Biotite code that builds the C-alpha atoms (Angstrom):
import biotite.structure as struc

atoms = struc.array([
    struc.Atom([96.673, 97.005, 170.426], chain_id="A", res_id=1, res_name="MET", atom_name="CA", element="C"),
    struc.Atom([100.362, 97.165, 169.544], chain_id="A", res_id=2, res_name="LEU", atom_name="CA", element="C"),
    struc.Atom([102.368, 100.200, 170.617], chain_id="A", res_id=3, res_name="ASN", atom_name="CA", element="C"),
    struc.Atom([104.943, 100.684, 167.850], chain_id="A", res_id=4, res_name="LEU", atom_name="CA", element="C"),
    struc.Atom([107.020, 102.918, 170.092], chain_id="A", res_id=5, res_name="GLU", atom_name="CA", element="C"),
    struc.Atom([107.427, 100.157, 172.714], chain_id="A", res_id=6, res_name="ALA", atom_name="CA", element="C"),
    struc.Atom([106.695, 96.789, 171.111], chain_id="A", res_id=7, res_name="ILE", atom_name="CA", element="C"),
    struc.Atom([106.064, 94.049, 173.649], chain_id="A", res_id=8, res_name="GLU", atom_name="CA", element="C"),
    struc.Atom([107.917, 91.355, 171.714], chain_id="A", res_id=9, res_name="GLN", atom_name="CA", element="C"),
    struc.Atom([111.264, 89.710, 172.357], chain_id="A", res_id=10, res_name="SER", atom_name="CA", element="C"),
    struc.Atom([114.372, 90.743, 170.461], chain_id="A", res_id=11, res_name="ASP", atom_name="CA", element="C"),
    struc.Atom([115.026, 89.093, 167.085], chain_id="A", res_id=12, res_name="ALA", atom_name="CA", element="C"),
    struc.Atom([111.772, 87.113, 166.892], chain_id="A", res_id=13, res_name="THR", atom_name="CA", element="C"),
    struc.Atom([110.234, 88.155, 163.562], chain_id="A", res_id=14, res_name="TRP", atom_name="CA", element="C"),
    struc.Atom([111.265, 87.687, 159.946], chain_id="A", res_id=15, res_name="ASP", atom_name="CA", element="C"),
    struc.Atom([109.083, 90.454, 158.497], chain_id="A", res_id=16, res_name="VAL", atom_name="CA", element="C"),
    struc.Atom([107.433, 93.611, 159.800], chain_id="A", res_id=17, res_name="VAL", atom_name="CA", element="C"),
    struc.Atom([104.946, 95.479, 157.612], chain_id="A", res_id=18, res_name="ILE", atom_name="CA", element="C"),
    struc.Atom([104.377, 99.164, 158.365], chain_id="A", res_id=19, res_name="ALA", atom_name="CA", element="C"),
    struc.Atom([101.780, 100.298, 155.848], chain_id="A", res_id=20, res_name="ASN", atom_name="CA", element="C"),
    struc.Atom([101.118, 104.004, 156.357], chain_id="A", res_id=21, res_name="HIS", atom_name="CA", element="C"),
    struc.Atom([101.609, 103.969, 160.135], chain_id="A", res_id=22, res_name="VAL", atom_name="CA", element="C"),
    struc.Atom([104.935, 105.752, 160.729], chain_id="A", res_id=23, res_name="LEU", atom_name="CA", element="C"),
    struc.Atom([103.385, 109.161, 160.006], chain_id="A", res_id=24, res_name="GLU", atom_name="CA", element="C"),
    struc.Atom([101.161, 108.650, 163.073], chain_id="A", res_id=25, res_name="HIS", atom_name="CA", element="C"),
    struc.Atom([103.831, 107.936, 165.702], chain_id="A", res_id=26, res_name="VAL", atom_name="CA", element="C"),
    struc.Atom([107.311, 108.834, 166.922], chain_id="A", res_id=27, res_name="ASN", atom_name="CA", element="C"),
    struc.Atom([109.019, 107.234, 163.945], chain_id="A", res_id=28, res_name="ASP", atom_name="CA", element="C"),
    struc.Atom([112.508, 107.144, 165.487], chain_id="A", res_id=29, res_name="ALA", atom_name="CA", element="C"),
    struc.Atom([111.199, 105.021, 168.361], chain_id="A", res_id=30, res_name="LEU", atom_name="CA", element="C"),
    struc.Atom([109.004, 102.880, 166.108], chain_id="A", res_id=31, res_name="ALA", atom_name="CA", element="C"),
    struc.Atom([111.774, 102.176, 163.577], chain_id="A", res_id=32, res_name="LEU", atom_name="CA", element="C"),
    struc.Atom([114.177, 101.308, 166.385], chain_id="A", res_id=33, res_name="SER", atom_name="CA", element="C"),
    struc.Atom([111.639, 98.923, 167.901], chain_id="A", res_id=34, res_name="GLU", atom_name="CA", element="C"),
    struc.Atom([110.922, 97.278, 164.546], chain_id="A", res_id=35, res_name="MET", atom_name="CA", element="C"),
    struc.Atom([114.649, 96.808, 164.014], chain_id="A", res_id=36, res_name="HIS", atom_name="CA", element="C"),
    struc.Atom([114.990, 95.288, 167.496], chain_id="A", res_id=37, res_name="ARG", atom_name="CA", element="C"),
    struc.Atom([112.276, 92.646, 167.007], chain_id="A", res_id=38, res_name="ILE", atom_name="CA", element="C"),
    struc.Atom([113.528, 91.546, 163.572], chain_id="A", res_id=39, res_name="LEU", atom_name="CA", element="C"),
    struc.Atom([115.882, 88.615, 163.263], chain_id="A", res_id=40, res_name="ARG", atom_name="CA", element="C"),
    struc.Atom([119.185, 89.242, 161.468], chain_id="A", res_id=41, res_name="PRO", atom_name="CA", element="C"),
    struc.Atom([118.348, 89.340, 157.768], chain_id="A", res_id=42, res_name="GLY", atom_name="CA", element="C"),
    struc.Atom([114.732, 90.216, 158.601], chain_id="A", res_id=43, res_name="GLY", atom_name="CA", element="C"),
    struc.Atom([112.826, 92.722, 156.503], chain_id="A", res_id=44, res_name="ARG", atom_name="CA", element="C"),
    struc.Atom([110.817, 95.838, 157.172], chain_id="A", res_id=45, res_name="LEU", atom_name="CA", element="C"),
    struc.Atom([108.312, 96.637, 154.429], chain_id="A", res_id=46, res_name="ILE", atom_name="CA", element="C"),
    struc.Atom([107.164, 100.239, 154.815], chain_id="A", res_id=47, res_name="ALA", atom_name="CA", element="C"),
    struc.Atom([105.020, 102.745, 152.978], chain_id="A", res_id=48, res_name="THR", atom_name="CA", element="C"),
    struc.Atom([104.526, 106.360, 154.039], chain_id="A", res_id=49, res_name="VAL", atom_name="CA", element="C"),
    struc.Atom([103.062, 109.555, 152.584], chain_id="A", res_id=50, res_name="PRO", atom_name="CA", element="C"),
    struc.Atom([106.142, 110.885, 150.815], chain_id="A", res_id=51, res_name="LEU", atom_name="CA", element="C"),
    struc.Atom([106.669, 114.167, 148.989], chain_id="A", res_id=52, res_name="VAL", atom_name="CA", element="C"),
    struc.Atom([109.703, 113.533, 146.762], chain_id="A", res_id=53, res_name="GLU", atom_name="CA", element="C"),
    struc.Atom([109.976, 117.249, 146.005], chain_id="A", res_id=54, res_name="GLY", atom_name="CA", element="C"),
    struc.Atom([110.849, 118.006, 149.635], chain_id="A", res_id=55, res_name="TRP", atom_name="CA", element="C"),
    struc.Atom([114.388, 117.492, 150.911], chain_id="A", res_id=56, res_name="ASP", atom_name="CA", element="C"),
    struc.Atom([113.224, 117.379, 154.517], chain_id="A", res_id=57, res_name="GLN", atom_name="CA", element="C"),
    struc.Atom([110.268, 115.883, 156.309], chain_id="A", res_id=58, res_name="THR", atom_name="CA", element="C"),
    struc.Atom([107.704, 118.441, 157.418], chain_id="A", res_id=59, res_name="TYR", atom_name="CA", element="C"),
    struc.Atom([106.632, 118.084, 161.029], chain_id="A", res_id=60, res_name="GLU", atom_name="CA", element="C"),
    struc.Atom([105.689, 120.647, 163.628], chain_id="A", res_id=61, res_name="ASP", atom_name="CA", element="C"),
    struc.Atom([104.902, 119.622, 167.219], chain_id="A", res_id=62, res_name="PRO", atom_name="CA", element="C"),
    struc.Atom([102.879, 122.830, 167.637], chain_id="A", res_id=63, res_name="ASN", atom_name="CA", element="C"),
    struc.Atom([100.319, 121.551, 165.107], chain_id="A", res_id=64, res_name="VAL", atom_name="CA", element="C"),
    struc.Atom([98.042, 119.563, 167.389], chain_id="A", res_id=65, res_name="THR", atom_name="CA", element="C"),
    struc.Atom([94.387, 120.090, 166.549], chain_id="A", res_id=66, res_name="SER", atom_name="CA", element="C"),
    struc.Atom([92.585, 117.794, 164.141], chain_id="A", res_id=67, res_name="ARG", atom_name="CA", element="C"),
    struc.Atom([91.820, 120.715, 161.825], chain_id="A", res_id=68, res_name="VAL", atom_name="CA", element="C"),
    struc.Atom([95.440, 121.909, 161.801], chain_id="A", res_id=69, res_name="GLU", atom_name="CA", element="C"),
    struc.Atom([96.768, 118.396, 161.209], chain_id="A", res_id=70, res_name="ARG", atom_name="CA", element="C"),
    struc.Atom([94.370, 117.930, 158.298], chain_id="A", res_id=71, res_name="GLN", atom_name="CA", element="C"),
    struc.Atom([95.619, 121.190, 156.803], chain_id="A", res_id=72, res_name="LEU", atom_name="CA", element="C"),
    struc.Atom([99.331, 120.644, 157.460], chain_id="A", res_id=73, res_name="HIS", atom_name="CA", element="C"),
    struc.Atom([99.719, 116.870, 157.105], chain_id="A", res_id=74, res_name="PHE", atom_name="CA", element="C"),
    struc.Atom([96.794, 115.788, 154.936], chain_id="A", res_id=75, res_name="GLY", atom_name="CA", element="C"),
    struc.Atom([95.029, 113.795, 157.621], chain_id="A", res_id=76, res_name="GLN", atom_name="CA", element="C"),
    struc.Atom([93.802, 114.670, 161.102], chain_id="A", res_id=77, res_name="GLU", atom_name="CA", element="C"),
    struc.Atom([95.792, 111.945, 162.850], chain_id="A", res_id=78, res_name="ASP", atom_name="CA", element="C"),
    struc.Atom([99.093, 112.441, 160.992], chain_id="A", res_id=79, res_name="HIS", atom_name="CA", element="C"),
    struc.Atom([102.028, 114.200, 162.637], chain_id="A", res_id=80, res_name="VAL", atom_name="CA", element="C"),
    struc.Atom([104.207, 114.647, 159.538], chain_id="A", res_id=81, res_name="ARG", atom_name="CA", element="C"),
    struc.Atom([104.612, 114.498, 155.771], chain_id="A", res_id=82, res_name="TYR", atom_name="CA", element="C"),
    struc.Atom([107.835, 112.773, 154.789], chain_id="A", res_id=83, res_name="TYR", atom_name="CA", element="C"),
    struc.Atom([110.396, 114.261, 152.461], chain_id="A", res_id=84, res_name="GLY", atom_name="CA", element="C"),
    struc.Atom([113.286, 112.499, 150.748], chain_id="A", res_id=85, res_name="ARG", atom_name="CA", element="C"),
    struc.Atom([115.084, 112.293, 154.117], chain_id="A", res_id=86, res_name="ASP", atom_name="CA", element="C"),
    struc.Atom([112.763, 109.410, 155.063], chain_id="A", res_id=87, res_name="PHE", atom_name="CA", element="C"),
    struc.Atom([115.462, 107.124, 153.705], chain_id="A", res_id=88, res_name="ARG", atom_name="CA", element="C"),
    struc.Atom([117.958, 108.477, 156.210], chain_id="A", res_id=89, res_name="GLU", atom_name="CA", element="C"),
    struc.Atom([115.498, 107.979, 159.056], chain_id="A", res_id=90, res_name="ARG", atom_name="CA", element="C"),
    struc.Atom([115.197, 104.295, 158.135], chain_id="A", res_id=91, res_name="VAL", atom_name="CA", element="C"),
    struc.Atom([118.965, 103.887, 157.791], chain_id="A", res_id=92, res_name="ARG", atom_name="CA", element="C"),
    struc.Atom([119.525, 105.659, 161.130], chain_id="A", res_id=93, res_name="ALA", atom_name="CA", element="C"),
    struc.Atom([117.531, 102.856, 162.779], chain_id="A", res_id=94, res_name="ALA", atom_name="CA", element="C"),
    struc.Atom([120.064, 100.360, 161.431], chain_id="A", res_id=95, res_name="GLY", atom_name="CA", element="C"),
    struc.Atom([118.413, 99.140, 158.246], chain_id="A", res_id=96, res_name="PHE", atom_name="CA", element="C"),
    struc.Atom([119.941, 98.631, 154.822], chain_id="A", res_id=97, res_name="GLU", atom_name="CA", element="C"),
    struc.Atom([117.427, 100.102, 152.397], chain_id="A", res_id=98, res_name="LEU", atom_name="CA", element="C"),
    struc.Atom([116.087, 99.325, 148.950], chain_id="A", res_id=99, res_name="THR", atom_name="CA", element="C"),
    struc.Atom([112.993, 100.689, 147.202], chain_id="A", res_id=100, res_name="GLU", atom_name="CA", element="C"),
    struc.Atom([110.337, 99.388, 144.888], chain_id="A", res_id=101, res_name="PHE", atom_name="CA", element="C"),
    struc.Atom([107.936, 101.339, 142.679], chain_id="A", res_id=102, res_name="VAL", atom_name="CA", element="C"),
    struc.Atom([105.256, 99.326, 140.923], chain_id="A", res_id=103, res_name="ALA", atom_name="CA", element="C"),
    struc.Atom([104.460, 99.612, 137.235], chain_id="A", res_id=104, res_name="THR", atom_name="CA", element="C"),
    struc.Atom([100.911, 100.386, 136.160], chain_id="A", res_id=105, res_name="GLY", atom_name="CA", element="C"),
    struc.Atom([99.875, 96.722, 135.946], chain_id="A", res_id=106, res_name="ALA", atom_name="CA", element="C"),
    struc.Atom([101.591, 95.893, 139.250], chain_id="A", res_id=107, res_name="GLU", atom_name="CA", element="C"),
    struc.Atom([99.880, 98.858, 140.863], chain_id="A", res_id=108, res_name="THR", atom_name="CA", element="C"),
    struc.Atom([96.482, 97.499, 139.831], chain_id="A", res_id=109, res_name="ALA", atom_name="CA", element="C"),
    struc.Atom([97.346, 93.918, 140.822], chain_id="A", res_id=110, res_name="ARG", atom_name="CA", element="C"),
    struc.Atom([98.697, 94.784, 144.282], chain_id="A", res_id=111, res_name="HIS", atom_name="CA", element="C"),
    struc.Atom([96.385, 97.693, 145.130], chain_id="A", res_id=112, res_name="GLY", atom_name="CA", element="C"),
    struc.Atom([99.201, 100.255, 145.366], chain_id="A", res_id=113, res_name="LEU", atom_name="CA", element="C"),
    struc.Atom([98.908, 103.985, 144.840], chain_id="A", res_id=114, res_name="VAL", atom_name="CA", element="C"),
    struc.Atom([100.439, 104.845, 141.449], chain_id="A", res_id=115, res_name="PRO", atom_name="CA", element="C"),
    struc.Atom([103.979, 106.107, 141.961], chain_id="A", res_id=116, res_name="GLY", atom_name="CA", element="C"),
    struc.Atom([104.024, 105.071, 145.633], chain_id="A", res_id=117, res_name="GLU", atom_name="CA", element="C"),
    struc.Atom([107.349, 103.766, 146.877], chain_id="A", res_id=118, res_name="ARG", atom_name="CA", element="C"),
    struc.Atom([107.591, 100.644, 148.942], chain_id="A", res_id=119, res_name="VAL", atom_name="CA", element="C"),
    struc.Atom([110.655, 100.797, 151.177], chain_id="A", res_id=120, res_name="PHE", atom_name="CA", element="C"),
    struc.Atom([112.336, 97.538, 152.093], chain_id="A", res_id=121, res_name="ILE", atom_name="CA", element="C"),
    struc.Atom([114.649, 97.711, 155.079], chain_id="A", res_id=122, res_name="GLY", atom_name="CA", element="C"),
    struc.Atom([116.885, 94.762, 155.857], chain_id="A", res_id=123, res_name="ARG", atom_name="CA", element="C"),
    struc.Atom([118.397, 94.089, 159.256], chain_id="A", res_id=124, res_name="LYS", atom_name="CA", element="C"),
    struc.Atom([122.059, 93.264, 158.749], chain_id="A", res_id=125, res_name="ARG", atom_name="CA", element="C"),
    struc.Atom([123.197, 89.718, 159.413], chain_id="A", res_id=126, res_name="LEU", atom_name="CA", element="C"),
])
């Protein structure tokens, strides 16, 4: 199993990293830093997360630890946060340039995306 907070891969070895609904489970600052480290210059991070656009700030509380509390607070028993709009800044803080993609209705059906879900594309600078 891969530990996203301490990835056992050499620096600058991958062209693409896909993080599909995993960052809400881990220390995202460590995980994003590690993903940036293992990407080659120009490499891409493709990430999706549970995002509440109406919130300025991500909601996380280290005191919420039980499965029941996490289900109530974060929507799933193994989540440790719900992201707000500041998710973008978290990705940029790890060193990525950031763009976003939101699928249309037909694209959503074709690619199996949640309607309205944003796909974040981080690029490691050359």
